[in-house]
C-alpha positions as CSV (number, residue, x, y, z in Angstrom):
1,M,161.4,194.5,93.7
2,D,163.2,194.2,90.4
3,S,162.6,196.4,87.3
4,A,159.3,194.9,86.3
5,G,158.0,195.8,90.6
6,R,157.8,191.8,91.2
7,D,158.8,190.1,94.2
8,P,162.2,188.0,93.9
9,A,160.2,185.3,96.1
10,A,157.4,184.7,93.9
11,Q,159.9,183.5,91.5
12,D,161.6,181.1,93.5
13,P,160.2,177.5,94.1
14,V,162.0,177.5,97.0
15,A,160.9,180.5,98.8
16,Q,157.4,179.9,97.8
17,A,157.7,175.6,99.4
18,L,159.2,177.6,102.7
19,I,156.6,180.0,103.3
20,A,154.1,177.1,102.3
21,Q,155.7,174.9,105.2
22,G,155.6,178.3,107.5
23,A,151.7,178.4,107.1
24,A,151.4,174.6,107.6
25,L,153.3,174.7,110.9
26,A,151.4,177.8,112.2
27,R,148.1,175.3,111.8
28,H,149.6,172.7,113.1
29,E,150.4,174.4,116.6
30,Q,147.0,176.2,116.4
31,M,145.4,172.4,116.9
32,L,148.2,171.1,119.2
33,E,147.4,173.8,121.7
34,R,143.2,173.5,121.1
35,L,144.0,169.5,121.7
36,H,145.7,170.7,125.1
37,N,143.2,172.9,126.3
38,E,140.8,170.1,125.7
39,M,142.7,167.6,127.2
40,A,142.8,169.9,130.4
41,A,139.2,170.1,130.5
42,L,138.8,166.6,130.2
43,T,141.0,165.9,133.4
44,Q,139.3,168.4,135.7
45,A,135.9,166.6,134.6
46,V,137.6,163.2,135.5
47,A,138.8,164.5,138.9
48,R,135.6,165.8,140.1
49,L,133.8,162.4,139.1
50,T,136.7,160.5,141.0
51,P,134.8,160.7,144.4
52,L,131.6,159.3,143.3
53,E,133.6,155.8,143.5
54,S,134.0,156.0,146.8
55,N,130.1,155.2,147.3
56,P,129.5,152.9,144.9
57,Q,126.7,151.6,143.7
58,P,124.7,148.1,144.9
59,A,125.9,145.6,142.5
60,V,122.8,144.4,140.4
61,P,122.2,140.8,141.0
62,A,122.8,138.4,138.0
63,P,120.1,136.6,136.4
64,Q,119.3,133.5,137.4
65,E,118.4,130.7,134.8
66,P,115.3,129.6,134.9
67,P,114.7,125.8,136.3
68,P,114.2,123.0,133.9
69,A,110.9,122.9,134.5
70,A,109.9,126.1,133.5
71,V,112.2,125.4,130.3
72,A,109.7,123.0,129.6
73,A,106.6,124.6,130.4
74,V,107.7,127.4,127.9
75,A,109.1,125.0,125.1
76,S,105.5,122.7,125.1
77,A,103.4,126.0,125.5
78,P,101.3,126.5,122.3
79,S,103.0,129.0,119.0
80,A,100.8,131.6,118.0
81,P,99.1,130.7,115.3
82,Q,101.1,131.2,111.8
83,P,99.5,133.6,109.2
84,P,98.6,132.2,106.0
85,S,101.4,131.8,103.6
86,D,99.2,133.1,100.3
87,G,102.3,131.2,98.3
88,P,101.0,128.6,95.8
89,L,99.4,125.1,96.7
90,P,98.3,122.0,94.9
91,T,95.3,122.5,92.6
92,P,92.7,120.1,94.2
93,E,91.6,117.2,91.7
94,P,88.5,117.6,89.8
95,F,85.3,116.8,91.3
96,T,82.2,115.3,88.8
97,G,80.1,114.3,91.7
98,E,81.2,111.1,93.0
99,W,80.1,111.0,96.7
100,D,83.0,109.3,97.9
101,K,84.9,111.9,96.8
102,C,83.2,114.8,97.9
103,A,84.9,114.8,101.7
104,G,88.5,114.9,100.1
105,F,87.0,117.7,97.5
106,L,85.6,119.9,100.1
107,A,88.6,119.2,102.5
108,Q,91.1,120.5,99.7
109,C,89.1,123.6,99.0
110,T,89.0,124.5,102.5
111,L,93.1,124.6,102.5
112,V,93.3,126.6,99.9
113,F,90.6,129.2,101.1
114,R,92.8,129.5,104.5
115,E,95.9,129.8,103.1
116,Q,95.5,131.6,100.3
117,R,93.1,134.2,101.9
118,R,93.9,137.2,100.2
119,F,92.6,135.9,96.6
120,H,90.0,134.4,98.1
121,N,88.5,136.7,100.4
122,N,85.2,136.9,99.5
123,D,82.1,134.9,98.5
124,G,82.6,135.8,94.6
125,A,86.1,134.8,94.6
126,K,85.5,131.4,96.3
127,I,82.5,130.4,94.5
128,T,84.4,131.5,91.3
129,F,87.6,129.0,92.1
130,F,84.9,126.1,93.6
131,V,83.0,126.4,90.4
132,Q,86.2,125.7,88.1
133,L,87.0,122.7,89.4
134,L,83.6,121.1,89.0
135,R,83.1,118.3,85.8
136,D,80.6,116.8,84.6
137,R,77.1,116.6,86.5
138,A,79.0,118.4,89.3
139,L,79.1,121.1,87.2
140,K,75.8,121.4,85.5
141,W,74.6,121.5,88.9
142,A,76.6,124.2,89.8
143,Q,75.5,126.2,86.3
144,V,71.4,125.8,87.3
145,V,71.8,127.3,90.6
146,L,74.2,129.6,89.7
147,S,71.6,130.3,86.7
148,S,68.4,131.0,89.5
149,D,70.4,132.7,91.8
150,P,73.2,134.5,90.4
151,G,73.8,136.7,94.3
152,I,74.0,133.4,96.1
153,S,76.4,133.7,98.7
154,Y,79.5,131.2,99.1
155,A,77.8,130.1,103.0
156,D,74.3,129.3,100.7
157,F,76.3,127.9,97.7
158,L,77.9,125.1,99.9
159,S,75.1,124.0,102.0
160,K,73.3,123.0,98.6
161,F,76.4,121.4,97.6
162,H,76.1,119.2,100.4
163,T,72.7,118.3,100.4
164,V,73.5,117.1,96.8
165,F,76.5,115.7,97.0
166,N,78.0,115.0,100.5
167,K,74.8,112.7,101.8
168,G,77.0,109.5,102.4
169,S,79.4,111.3,104.3
170,G,78.3,112.6,107.7
171,A,78.9,110.3,111.2
172,E,75.5,108.6,111.1
173,A,76.3,107.0,107.7
174,A,79.8,106.1,108.3
175,A,78.9,104.8,111.4
176,L,76.5,102.4,109.2
177,R,79.2,101.4,106.8
178,L,81.5,100.6,109.7
179,L,79.3,98.2,111.2
180,N,79.1,96.6,108.1
181,F,82.2,97.1,106.8
182,K,84.2,93.2,106.8
183,Q,87.4,92.2,105.8
184,G,86.3,89.7,103.6
185,K,89.5,88.1,101.3
186,R,91.5,91.8,101.5
187,S,94.6,91.9,103.8
188,M,94.6,93.1,106.8
189,S,97.3,96.1,106.1
190,D,94.7,97.1,103.1
191,Y,91.8,96.8,105.2
192,S,93.1,99.0,108.5
193,I,93.4,101.7,105.8
194,D,89.5,102.1,104.9
195,F,88.8,101.1,108.7
196,W,90.5,104.2,110.2
197,I,89.0,106.1,108.3
198,L,85.5,105.5,109.2
199,A,86.6,105.1,112.9
200,E,87.4,108.8,111.7
201,E,84.3,109.5,110.5
202,T,82.2,108.2,113.0
203,G,83.6,109.6,116.2
204,W,83.6,106.9,118.4
205,G,85.5,105.7,121.1
206,Q,88.2,103.0,121.8
207,E,85.6,100.4,123.2
208,A,83.3,100.9,120.3
209,L,86.0,100.9,117.7
210,R,87.6,98.0,119.0
211,S,84.5,95.7,119.3
212,A,84.0,97.1,115.5
213,L,87.3,95.7,114.6
214,L,87.1,92.5,116.3
215,N,83.8,92.0,114.5
216,N,84.6,92.6,111.2
217,V,88.0,90.7,110.7
218,R,87.7,87.3,108.9
219,E,87.1,84.2,110.8
220,E,90.8,82.6,110.5
221,V,92.0,85.9,112.2
222,K,89.2,85.7,114.8
223,D,90.5,82.3,115.6
224,E,93.7,83.5,116.3
225,L,92.7,86.1,117.9
226,I,90.4,83.9,120.9
227,M,93.5,82.0,122.0
228,R,95.7,85.5,122.6
229,D,95.3,88.3,125.2
230,L,94.2,91.5,123.5
231,P,96.1,94.7,124.1
232,D,93.5,97.7,125.3
233,S,94.7,100.3,122.8
234,L,92.9,100.4,119.5
235,T,96.3,100.7,117.7
236,E,97.8,98.1,119.0
237,L,95.1,95.7,118.4
238,M,95.3,97.1,114.6
239,A,99.1,96.0,114.8
240,L,98.3,92.3,116.4
241,C,95.3,91.7,113.7
242,I,97.9,92.8,110.7
243,K,100.3,90.6,112.2
244,V,98.2,87.8,112.6
245,D,96.5,87.8,109.5
246,D,100.2,88.4,107.4
247,R,101.2,85.1,109.1
248,L,98.1,83.2,107.8
249,R,98.6,84.4,104.9
250,A,101.9,83.4,104.5
251,R,101.4,79.9,106.1
252,R,98.7,79.6,103.3
253,L,101.2,79.6,100.4
254,P,103.0,76.1,101.0
255,R,99.8,74.8,101.2
256,H,98.4,76.2,97.9
257,Y,101.4,74.8,96.5
258,S,101.5,71.3,97.4
259,S,98.0,71.0,96.8
260,Q,98.7,72.2,93.1
261,E,101.7,69.7,92.8
262,A,99.6,67.1,93.9
263,A,96.9,67.5,91.3
264,G,99.4,68.1,88.6
265,Q,100.6,64.4,90.1
266,L,97.0,63.1,89.9
267,R,96.6,64.3,86.2
268,A,100.0,62.9,85.0
269,G,99.2,59.6,86.7
270,S,95.8,59.3,84.6
271,S,97.3,60.1,81.8
272,S,99.8,57.5,82.4
273,E,97.4,54.8,82.9
274,L,95.4,55.8,79.9
275,S,99.1,55.9,77.9
276,S,99.3,52.0,79.1
277,S,96.0,50.8,78.7
278,R,96.0,52.2,74.9
279,Q,99.2,50.8,74.5
280,A,98.2,47.4,75.7
281,E,95.1,47.5,73.4
282,S,97.3,48.0,70.4
283,A,99.9,45.1,71.5
284,D,96.9,42.8,71.5
285,G,96.3,43.2,67.6
286,G,93.3,46.4,68.6
287,E,91.0,44.5,70.7
288,Q,88.3,46.7,71.8
289,P,87.6,46.7,75.6
290,M,84.5,44.7,76.5
291,Q,83.7,42.9,73.0
292,I,81.4,40.3,74.3
293,G,78.7,40.0,71.4
294,G,80.4,42.9,68.9
295,S,79.6,45.5,71.8
296,H,82.0,48.5,72.1
297,L,82.3,51.4,74.5
298,S,80.8,54.6,73.9
299,A,82.9,57.7,73.9
300,A,81.2,59.2,77.0
301,E,81.5,55.8,78.6
302,R,85.0,55.4,78.1
303,Q,85.4,59.2,79.1
304,R,83.4,58.2,82.8
305,R,85.5,55.0,83.5
306,I,88.8,57.1,82.7
307,T,87.4,59.6,85.3
308,A,86.1,57.3,87.8
309,G,89.2,54.9,87.8
310,E,87.7,52.1,86.3
311,C,89.1,49.6,84.2
312,L,88.3,50.1,80.4
313,Y,88.1,46.1,80.0
314,C,85.8,45.0,82.6
315,G,84.7,48.2,84.2
316,H,86.1,47.1,87.9
317,K,88.4,49.7,89.8
318,G,92.0,48.5,91.4
319,H,93.5,47.7,87.9
320,V,93.9,48.8,84.3
321,V,93.2,46.9,81.0
322,A,96.8,45.7,80.8
323,S,96.0,43.8,83.9
324,C,92.7,42.9,84.0
325,P,91.6,39.6,85.1
326,S,88.8,39.3,83.1
327,R,90.6,39.8,79.8
328,A,92.9,37.2,80.8
329,K,90.3,34.7,81.4
330,G,89.1,35.3,77.7
331,R,92.4,35.1,76.3
332,A,92.7,31.4,78.1
333,H,89.2,30.3,76.7
334,Q,90.3,31.3,73.1
């Protein structure tokens, strides 16, 4: 202790460092001793478990792969129905009251109600969505119905809508249209689209639809089909009809152009003949056709002879006025 009563080691940095190191070593020795004791205990536990290895448990067989047939059956099994998406969907087209667009409008609304159940989970929400898409006389009808029965259910509202606007979309109406649905001048490709729509609406079987198709195609297609072996499938028969119709239309184009070219040449020949006749009249000093007794052809008679291919001088066919034998004889007498 110095005169101030303080420990000299407290003022020496080296002494302080040595003291700290001694304390750290003491702690490390304690930790090593504790680890040694734990390792000894673990070794004894392992020694007690070692005799169990002499009686091993039976091995668990490895799982076998299922046969390909089972895999295919699982793959083809119908999946569980997907929950509604509740995501954004395109808004259906507004409906103004045309009966031929009613079925499509109802189908679009049904899809919206099914996929967005959270937003259309009661009759009021469905009717509100439905009415917002109506226009013109369809909207007027909805206003009358809601005014007379403000608390109407969606089922009753839809039933009344069917009665007014969806009269021609049932299976019976579709069957009547299909029986009289002729191809006419339409291409078979265009006709087939409407045919398939009506076929789905009728619910007819393959045989009935094949008969309706063969009865309604145009006569030229029928003439070609009667020379061929017709397939049993309606889809293949429709493809054959489209193929035959396309070939007939392709063959018709060159014939159409040839007939137009021939008509043009005929008009050109008539114009040339008329021009030659006029030139011959001018060369003869303005002699008019059939100047017998001072008579002249009327404009109507002149046009008739030109159209009929008759000579403007004598009225006979087979020559023009420039080479008319009657006109040559008249000049010889003069």
